[in-house]
C-alpha positions as CSV (number, residue, x, y, z in Angstrom):
1,M,-3.6,-4.9,6.2
2,K,-2.1,-8.3,7.0
3,S,-4.3,-10.9,8.5
4,E,-3.8,-14.1,10.5
5,S,-6.3,-16.8,10.1
6,T,-7.7,-16.4,13.6
7,G,-7.3,-12.6,14.0
8,H,-8.5,-10.5,11.1
9,L,-12.2,-10.5,11.8
10,E,-11.8,-9.9,15.5
11,R,-9.2,-7.1,15.1
12,T,-11.4,-5.3,12.5
13,A,-14.8,-5.9,14.2
14,N,-15.2,-2.1,14.8
15,Q,-14.1,-1.1,11.3
16,P,-16.8,-0.1,8.6
17,R,-17.7,-2.9,6.3
18,A,-19.9,-3.1,3.2
19,P,-22.9,-5.3,3.7
20,T,-22.4,-7.3,0.5
21,L,-20.3,-10.3,-0.3
22,H,-19.1,-10.4,-4.0
23,K,-18.0,-13.3,-6.1
24,V,-14.7,-12.8,-7.9
25,R,-12.4,-15.1,-9.9
26,I,-8.6,-15.3,-9.8
27,R,-7.6,-14.4,-13.3
28,S,-3.8,-13.9,-13.0
29,I,-0.9,-14.5,-10.6
30,Q,2.4,-12.8,-10.5
31,E,5.3,-13.2,-8.1
32,P,7.5,-10.0,-8.0
33,N,9.7,-11.5,-5.4
34,D,10.0,-14.7,-3.3
35,N,7.6,-13.5,-0.6
36,I,4.8,-11.7,-2.5
37,R,2.2,-13.0,-4.9
38,I,0.1,-10.5,-6.7
39,L,-3.4,-11.6,-7.7
40,Q,-5.9,-10.0,-10.0
41,L,-9.5,-10.9,-9.0
42,E,-11.8,-10.5,-12.0
43,I,-15.3,-9.1,-11.3
44,P,-17.7,-11.3,-13.3
45,D,-20.7,-10.3,-15.4
46,H,-19.4,-6.8,-16.2
47,G,-20.1,-5.8,-12.6
48,T,-18.3,-3.4,-10.4
49,I,-17.3,-3.3,-6.8
50,G,-17.1,0.1,-5.1
51,F,-14.3,1.0,-2.6
52,L,-12.0,3.8,-1.6
53,P,-8.3,3.7,-2.1
54,G,-6.7,2.2,1.0
55,Q,-9.5,-0.2,1.9
56,W,-9.1,-4.0,2.3
57,L,-11.1,-7.1,1.6
58,D,-12.4,-9.8,3.7
59,V,-11.4,-12.8,1.5
60,Y,-13.2,-16.1,1.9
61,V,-11.3,-19.0,0.2
62,P,-12.7,-22.5,-0.4
63,G,-12.5,-24.8,2.7
64,V,-11.4,-22.1,5.2
65,P,-14.3,-20.8,7.4
66,K,-12.8,-17.5,8.4
67,A,-11.9,-14.7,6.1
68,G,-8.4,-13.4,5.6
69,G,-7.8,-9.7,5.3
70,F,-5.8,-8.3,2.4
71,T,-5.4,-4.8,1.2
72,I,-6.6,-3.7,-2.3
73,T,-3.5,-2.4,-4.2
74,S,-5.3,-1.3,-7.4
75,P,-7.3,2.0,-7.7
76,P,-11.1,2.0,-7.8
77,S,-11.1,2.8,-11.5
78,K,-9.8,-0.7,-12.2
79,A,-12.9,-2.3,-10.6
80,K,-15.1,-1.1,-13.4
81,P,-15.4,-2.6,-16.9
82,S,-13.1,-0.9,-19.4
83,S,-14.3,1.1,-22.3
84,E,-13.3,-1.8,-24.5
85,G,-15.5,-4.1,-22.5
86,S,-12.8,-5.9,-20.4
87,P,-14.1,-7.0,-17.0
88,G,-13.0,-4.9,-14.0
89,Y,-10.7,-6.4,-11.3
90,L,-9.3,-6.0,-7.8
91,E,-5.6,-6.5,-7.2
92,L,-4.2,-7.9,-4.0
93,A,-0.5,-8.5,-2.9
94,I,-0.4,-11.6,-0.7
95,Q,2.6,-12.1,1.5
96,K,3.7,-15.7,1.9
97,S,2.4,-16.8,5.4
98,P,2.3,-20.6,6.0
99,D,0.5,-20.1,9.3
100,N,-2.2,-17.9,7.8
101,A,-4.8,-20.3,6.4
102,P,-6.3,-18.0,3.7
103,A,-2.8,-16.8,2.6
104,A,-1.5,-20.3,2.5
105,W,-4.4,-21.4,0.3
106,L,-3.7,-18.5,-2.1
107,W,0.0,-19.5,-2.2
108,Q,-0.8,-23.1,-3.4
109,P,0.7,-24.0,-6.8
110,R,-0.7,-21.7,-9.5
111,E,-2.6,-24.4,-11.3
112,R,-4.6,-25.2,-8.2
113,V,-5.8,-21.6,-7.6
114,L,-5.9,-19.9,-11.0
115,G,-9.5,-19.6,-12.1
116,S,-10.9,-20.3,-8.6
117,E,-13.9,-18.4,-7.3
118,L,-13.6,-16.4,-4.0
119,E,-16.0,-14.3,-2.0
120,V,-14.9,-10.8,-0.9
121,R,-16.3,-7.9,1.1
122,V,-14.9,-4.4,1.3
123,G,-13.9,-2.8,4.6
124,G,-11.6,-0.4,6.4
125,S,-11.4,3.3,7.3
126,F,-7.8,4.1,6.2
127,V,-8.7,5.8,3.0
128,W,-7.9,8.5,0.5
129,P,-9.1,11.3,0.4
130,P,-8.7,12.2,4.0
131,S,-11.9,13.0,5.9
132,G,-12.2,16.6,7.1
133,V,-9.3,17.9,4.8
134,A,-10.0,19.9,1.7
135,V,-7.6,18.2,-0.8
136,H,-7.3,21.4,-2.9
137,T,-5.8,23.2,0.0
138,L,-2.9,20.7,0.5
139,R,0.7,21.6,-0.3
140,T,2.1,18.2,0.6
141,A,0.8,14.7,1.1
142,V,3.3,12.5,2.9
143,F,3.1,8.7,2.6
144,V,5.2,6.6,4.9
145,A,5.4,2.9,4.3
146,G,7.2,0.2,6.2
147,G,7.7,-3.0,4.1
148,V,4.3,-4.4,2.9
149,G,2.7,-1.3,4.4
150,I,3.1,0.0,0.9
151,N,0.0,-2.0,-0.2
152,P,-2.8,0.5,0.7
153,L,-0.5,3.4,-0.3
154,M,-0.1,1.8,-3.8
155,S,-3.9,2.1,-4.3
156,M,-3.9,5.7,-3.1
157,L,-1.0,6.8,-5.2
158,S,-2.5,5.1,-8.3
159,A,-5.8,7.0,-7.7
160,I,-4.0,10.3,-7.2
161,A,-2.1,9.8,-10.4
162,E,-5.3,9.5,-12.4
163,R,-6.3,13.2,-12.2
164,P,-4.3,16.5,-12.0
165,C,-3.6,17.7,-8.5
166,S,-2.0,20.8,-7.0
167,F,-0.1,19.2,-4.2
168,E,3.2,17.3,-4.1
169,V,3.7,13.8,-2.8
170,D,6.6,12.7,-0.7
171,L,6.8,8.9,-0.4
172,L,9.1,7.6,2.3
173,Y,9.4,3.8,1.8
174,S,11.4,1.7,4.3
175,V,12.2,-1.8,3.1
176,R,14.5,-4.6,4.0
177,V,16.6,-5.8,1.1
178,K,19.3,-8.5,0.8
179,P,22.9,-7.2,0.5
180,V,24.2,-6.9,-3.1
181,D,27.2,-5.3,-4.6
182,G,27.0,-1.7,-5.8
183,A,24.7,1.2,-4.8
184,S,22.7,1.0,-8.0
185,S,22.1,-2.7,-7.8
186,D,20.7,-2.3,-4.3
187,I,17.6,-0.9,-5.9
188,A,17.7,-2.3,-9.4
189,T,18.0,-6.0,-8.4
190,A,16.3,-6.0,-5.0
191,K,12.8,-6.7,-6.4
192,I,11.3,-4.0,-4.1
193,L,7.5,-4.4,-4.1
194,F,5.8,-1.9,-6.4
195,L,8.9,0.2,-6.8
196,E,8.9,0.0,-10.6
197,R,5.2,1.0,-10.8
198,I,5.6,3.9,-8.3
199,A,8.7,5.2,-10.0
200,G,6.8,5.2,-13.2
201,L,4.0,7.4,-11.8
202,F,6.7,10.0,-10.8
203,G,8.6,9.5,-14.0
204,E,5.6,10.1,-16.2
205,G,4.7,13.3,-14.3
206,K,1.4,11.8,-13.0
207,I,2.7,12.5,-9.5
208,R,4.9,15.5,-8.5
209,G,7.2,15.2,-5.5
210,T,9.9,13.0,-4.1
211,L,10.4,9.2,-3.9
212,K,12.9,8.1,-1.2
213,L,13.9,4.7,0.0
214,F,15.3,3.7,3.4
215,L,17.1,0.4,2.9
216,T,17.9,-1.9,5.8
217,G,19.2,-5.5,6.0
218,G,22.9,-5.3,6.4
219,L,23.8,-3.1,3.5
220,G,26.1,-0.9,5.5
221,D,26.0,2.9,5.3
222,G,25.7,5.3,2.4
223,K,23.1,7.2,0.4
224,G,22.6,8.4,-3.1
225,T,20.3,8.8,-6.1
226,I,19.7,6.6,-9.1
227,F,17.6,7.3,-12.2
228,Y,15.1,4.5,-12.3
229,N,12.0,4.0,-14.6
230,G,12.0,7.7,-15.5
231,T,12.6,9.3,-12.2
232,H,15.2,10.1,-9.6
233,V,15.0,7.7,-6.6
234,H,16.8,8.8,-3.5
235,F,18.0,6.2,-1.1
236,E,19.7,5.9,2.3
237,K,21.0,2.7,3.9
238,R,19.5,3.2,7.3
239,R,16.3,3.1,9.2
240,L,13.6,5.6,8.6
241,T,13.2,8.0,11.5
242,I,10.5,10.4,12.8
243,D,12.8,13.3,11.8
244,D,12.6,12.1,8.2
245,V,8.8,12.3,8.4
246,A,8.9,15.7,10.1
247,H,11.2,17.1,7.4
248,A,8.8,15.9,4.7
249,V,5.9,17.6,6.4
250,G,7.6,20.9,6.5
251,P,7.1,24.0,8.6
252,D,3.3,24.5,8.0
253,Q,1.5,21.4,9.1
254,R,-1.9,23.0,8.2
255,L,-1.0,22.4,4.5
256,S,0.0,18.8,4.9
257,V,-1.5,15.4,5.5
258,V,0.4,12.2,6.5
259,Y,-0.5,8.6,5.9
260,V,1.5,5.9,7.7
261,C,1.3,2.1,7.3
262,G,3.6,-0.4,8.9
263,V,4.2,-2.4,12.0
264,P,2.6,-1.0,15.2
265,T,5.9,0.2,16.7
266,M,6.5,2.4,13.7
267,T,3.0,3.7,13.3
268,D,2.6,4.4,17.0
269,E,5.9,6.4,17.2
270,V,5.1,8.5,14.1
271,V,1.6,9.3,15.1
272,E,2.6,10.2,18.6
273,R,5.4,12.5,17.5
274,L,3.4,14.2,14.8
275,T,0.3,14.9,16.9
276,S,1.9,15.6,20.3
277,P,2.2,19.2,21.6
278,D,5.8,18.3,22.2
279,G,6.2,17.2,18.6
280,L,4.8,18.8,15.5
281,D,1.3,19.3,17.1
282,M,-0.5,18.4,13.9
283,E,-4.3,18.1,13.9
284,P,-5.1,14.4,14.5
285,H,-7.3,14.2,11.4
286,R,-4.3,15.1,9.3
287,V,-2.4,12.0,10.5
288,L,-3.8,8.7,9.4
289,C,-2.4,5.3,10.1
290,E,-3.0,1.6,9.6
291,K,-1.0,-1.0,11.5
292,W,0.4,-4.1,9.8
293,W,0.1,-6.9,12.3
């Protein structure tokens, strides 16, 4: 979930929140592209912080009175000390947002923020596993991401990959990329957030299913498949549509669940079509969404 400095707490006032604030320390910073900074927040004193895949953090940074809201992109297992004794951590992907005070603070030069102590609190109801759905009965879990809407889904996919499962995963990932020459380089050089990590989960057989990209941003038309980090990545140079989601769900909605995260116009359209009697008429508890404001 994205946050603006004046809006996150108000927009999420009705969402569940843990009662406890935890202290964490920024232990590493990576920048996979020009607009995203990935932070690892170390949990001190061999502690752990419990959460469900898909949840976010209220993040209090020094000198900013209101919390920012940023989705956890790591699975819960990483928030526990390792068997070798390394401290657990939480991972966040922070989009560059000069008008968002907490994000702007976290985007200061590395030397100013690395090692800094923050306070965080877990919250949110967009979680895996889905409430009211027996996971062992699923045939397909469909994940639909628009841009940085991939963040909570990254945590979910990582958690799913940690244990054997009987269902397949279809990930439909819509992302805007800069025009480059050649179909292969569209993907290989675009620095698409978490693509390498996700492709690796499919490539290593930890997740079974299909990974498909929908590329926008002036690339023209076309579609194809490339072999990337051990798996086949399908792509189309067009906008993702509701028909793409419906096709992934398949003919028997009682064996599927759909997670959608993106801008409100996308999430609202997908949820309406999937749950409407005039659409797929899926049970509402099988269609979960979070809006990226």
